N, C-alpha and C positions, 0 to 999 in steps of 0.2 A: 754405296752407303746402305746400311741395314734398313730394311723395310719390314714392319710388323703389321698385324691386323688386329682389330677388335670390333666390338659392336657399340651401338649408341649408349646402351645402359652402362657398359663398362667404361666407356670413354668419359661419361659424366662423372662416374666414380673416381676416375683418374684425375679429372680436373679438380674435384672436391679435395682430393688428397694433396695435390701439388700447390694449390693456391694457398691453403692453410691460413696463416695470419696476414697474407698479402692482399693485393687488390687485383681483380680480374676485369679487364676490358675485352669485350668480345663482340663479334658481329651478331646483330639481330635484324630481323626483317619486319618492317612496319606494314600497316594495312594496305599501303599503296605499292608494296613490292620493293621499296627502297631499302638499302642496307645501311645500317648505322653502327657505330661503336657505342656501346653502353657499358657502364659499370654495373656488373651483376653480382648479386649476393649468391651464396652457396645454394639457396633454395630456388634460384632462378635459372639453373643450368639448362633446363629443358628449352629455354628460349634461344640458346646458341644456334646460330645458322652457320653451317659448314659449306664451303664451296661458293657457288653463285658468283656475283661480281664484287668489285672492290667497294668499300664503304664510301659514303659521301664525305665524311670527315677525313682530314688529312692526317697521315701517320706522324708527321713531325711534331704535332702538338703534345704527344706523350713525352717527348724528350727535349725538344726546343720549345718550351712552353710560351704562350702568348705574353706572359708577364712573369719575371723572376726577380725577386729581391736579391741583389748581389752584394750589398754592403749596408751597414748601419753605423752612424757616427754621431757624436763622439763615442768611441768604443775602446776599451783597454785590452781587448783580446780579439783574436782572429775569429771570424764567423765559422761555426762548424757546418760543414756541408754534408747533408744526409739526403737519402732518397728512399721513399717507401718501396718495399718489395712489390713488384708488379709483373703480371703476366698479360701479354697482349696476344689475343687469339683472333686470327682471321685476316691478318695482313696478307695481301696478295703480292705477287712478284714485284709489281710496280712500287708498292709501299716499302718492301724490303730493299729494293734497289735505291730508293730515296734515302733510307737510313744509311746505307753504305756511302752515299754521296755526302751526307751530313757528317758521317764519321771522319771523312777525309778533312773536312773543314774544321770540326771542333775537337778532334782527337789526334790528328797526325802532327802537323807542324806546331801549332799552339793549342794547348789543351784548355777547353772550357770545363772547369771542375764540376759545374752543375750538370751539364750535359753528360759528362763522363759518369757521374754518380748514378744518374738515372739509367744509363745504358747498362752499367755493371750490375744493377739491382733488378734487371728485367729478364724475363724469359720470353722469347719470341717464338710463337707457334703460328706458322703461316698456313695458308690453304691454297690449293689450286684454284685458279679462276675458271669457271665453267660456263658462265653466262655473261660475257662482256657487254658493256653498254655500247650504244651507237657512237659514243664519243671516245671510246678506247682506241689507242693506236700504239701499244707497246712494241708490236712487231716492226713498226716503221722507225723505231728508235734502235733497232737491232737487238731487242730483248724478246723474251718469251712470256706467255701468260701463266707460267708456273715457275716456282723457285727451283734453282738448281744447287745453290749453296748459300751460306750465310745465316740460315735459320737454326734454331735449336731443334725444333721438330717441324715437320710439314705434314699437313693433312690432305688426303685425297679420299673421295668417296667413290667406291666402285662396287656395283651390284649389291648395294645394301650394306656393304662392309666398309669400315673406316680403316684406311691404310695410314700408318704412321711411319714416316721416314725420319731417321735420326741424322742430324746434321752436325752436332757438336758434342764435345765431352759432357757438357751440361745436360744436353738432351738425352744422351746415353745413360747418364746417371739417373735421370728422372724415370725412364722406362725400366731400368734395371731394378730400381727400388720397388717398383710395382709390377714386376714381371708376370705375376699371376693374372694380370688383366690383358695380356697380349699373347699372341702366337705368331710364328713366322708366316709371312704372306706367301701364298702359293703362286706359281707361275701364271696361272690363268688370271688372277686378280691383277697382277702386274701388267699383263698384256692388255687387259681391259683399261687400266689406267693410261697406258701409252696411247691406246686408240682414242680415248677421250681427250687427251692432251693434244694430239695431232688435229683432232676435229676443232678444238678451240682455237688453235693457231690459224687454221684455215678460215675460221669464222672472223677473226680479227682482221686478217688480210682482206677478206671479202668486203668488210665494212669500209676499208680504207682504199680500195682499189681505184675509186674515182679521183682520188687526189694525185696519184702517180708520184708520190714522194719517196725518196730513198736516201739513206745515209751514204756518205758524210755530208754535213751541211755547212761546215766551217768555211769553206772556200766561198760559197755563195753569199753567206751572211757578211763576210769580211769585204768582199769585192763590190757588192752592190748596195752599199749604204746610201749612195747618192742617187739611186734610181727613183724616178717619180712613182714607181709601182707601190712604194710604201704609203703613199698618200691616198690610195684607192679606198673606195667604200669597202668595208670589211676588214681593212687593215688599220693604220693609225687614224684615218679619217673618222672611224667609228668609235674610237676610244673616248670614254668619258672620265678617265682618271679616278675611277672608284676604288681601285686597288684590290678588288675581289679576287682577281687571278693570282696575285702574289700571296694573299692570305690562304687560299685553298691549295696552292702549289706545295707539294711535299718537299721540294728542294730549295725553294726561296728562303733565304736565311739572313736578310738584312735586318739590323736591329738598331735601336736607339737607346742610349743611356741618359737618364735624367734623374735629378735629385728633387725630393719633396719633403717638406717638414711634416713630422709625425709627433705631435705633442711636444715633449721637451728634447726630441732628437730628430735626426734627419735620416732618410733612407735613399739609397740609390737603386734604381730599378732598370732592368733591361726589358724592353718591349719590342714586338715586331714592328718593323718599319716597311715602307713601300717606296720603291725606286721610281714609281710613277708620280709621286707627289713632288711638286716644285720645291717644297721645303727640305726635302731629302738632300738636294744638291746645293742648297744655299750656303755660301761661305761669308766670311767677314767682308764688310763693305758692300753687301748685297750682290756680290758677284756669284755667278753660277756657270758651270761648264755645260749645262744642258738646259738652256732657257726655253726651248720649244717642246711641246708635247711629242712631236715627231722624234726628237732626240731621245727622249725618255722611253718612248715606245720601242725604238730600235735597240736601246741599251738592254732590254729584256732578252732579245734574241742574241745580241753579242755576248751577254753574260753566260747564257746557257750553251750556246753552240760555238763560241770562239774563245773567250777568256778562260772558261773552266776547262776546255779541252787543252789549251796551252799549259795550264797550271797543274791539272790533275789527269790529263789524258782520258777524259770521260765526258760524255755529253750530260749536262745537268738537267735533263728532261727524261722522265721515265715513260711518257706516253699514257699517263693515267687519264687525261681528258677532263680533269676537274675544272681547269681554266675555261674550257669551252662551255661547260654547263653554267658556270658562275658569271660569265661576261654579260653585262647589261647592254653592251653594244653589239652583241651577237658575233663577236670576233672568234674565228676558228683558227687556231694555230696551225692546223694542217693546211688550210687554204693559204695562209701566209707563207708557209714553207713552199707550197706548190707554186705560188706566184714568183717567189725568188728563184726557184729552180728553172722556171720558164725563161727567166732572163738569161741564164747561162746557155740554154739550148737555142735561144733565138739568134739569128744572124746579127753581126755587129753593124 
């Protein structure tokens, strides 16, 4: 793919031109060194942070929003589905991979028109991850800390220069329209980018070497659901059913539809739901297929490493590590997978 170069001043000018009448969400760094997504105005582009680690906020919230009005009644006409033009700058490879997983769910077999409208009206500008958190484990999921495809444009910073890799026709059209802001990247810059990428891969692997986990996980998760290891401290025993892990997870996609009265009419809304909640599973007659917390805890692993693999031939975990940071019970999904893999390696 084509790789161009520019400097910070020209890149901010490029952002100013392509955002136009749309909305820009970009990575910014706070006083504590944490990375966040923020909605930026055109006079705030100097705050944009390139590279570093993934943001604390989950990427799914831009497209699969926490709450969406899906219907209004009584109504004599169909609801018009629109989406604001949006540019998302700073997604890392794990966030982009999560969007590709959600695309399979909401745009392949059955189309969610709200999700589809947001995706079609968005421009995705990703960035290489250069400073992974201690909770990151993308390499243990078979992925890399830099995007290889699926982005409109990808940003890498090398020796003070900003490298812009074109990934789609949309991205190519954007840089072509403002070609005066870019030049072809030279071989030295590309070599420096490759060296930084390799160093980041090794950094993530070093962070996770103590866990000794490796793909695939489907067999272990499927065959050892009855093992007492699931009840250990640090696994299901420590879960408090707060739902934080599913809310911050970029691939969790459970939702609830409910109706509520609004003046002289009613609305139907779709909101995020949590498979850890007992009410999520409750059926008529107060029956439930997963009455125990242990059952619901295991379901999270079965969903990501078994069911999704069977249906979409992909692991529904990107290794972003947000669930580890958010967990009130200090549960580390890497330790969980490590315990499960130990079962397979131990003698019968």
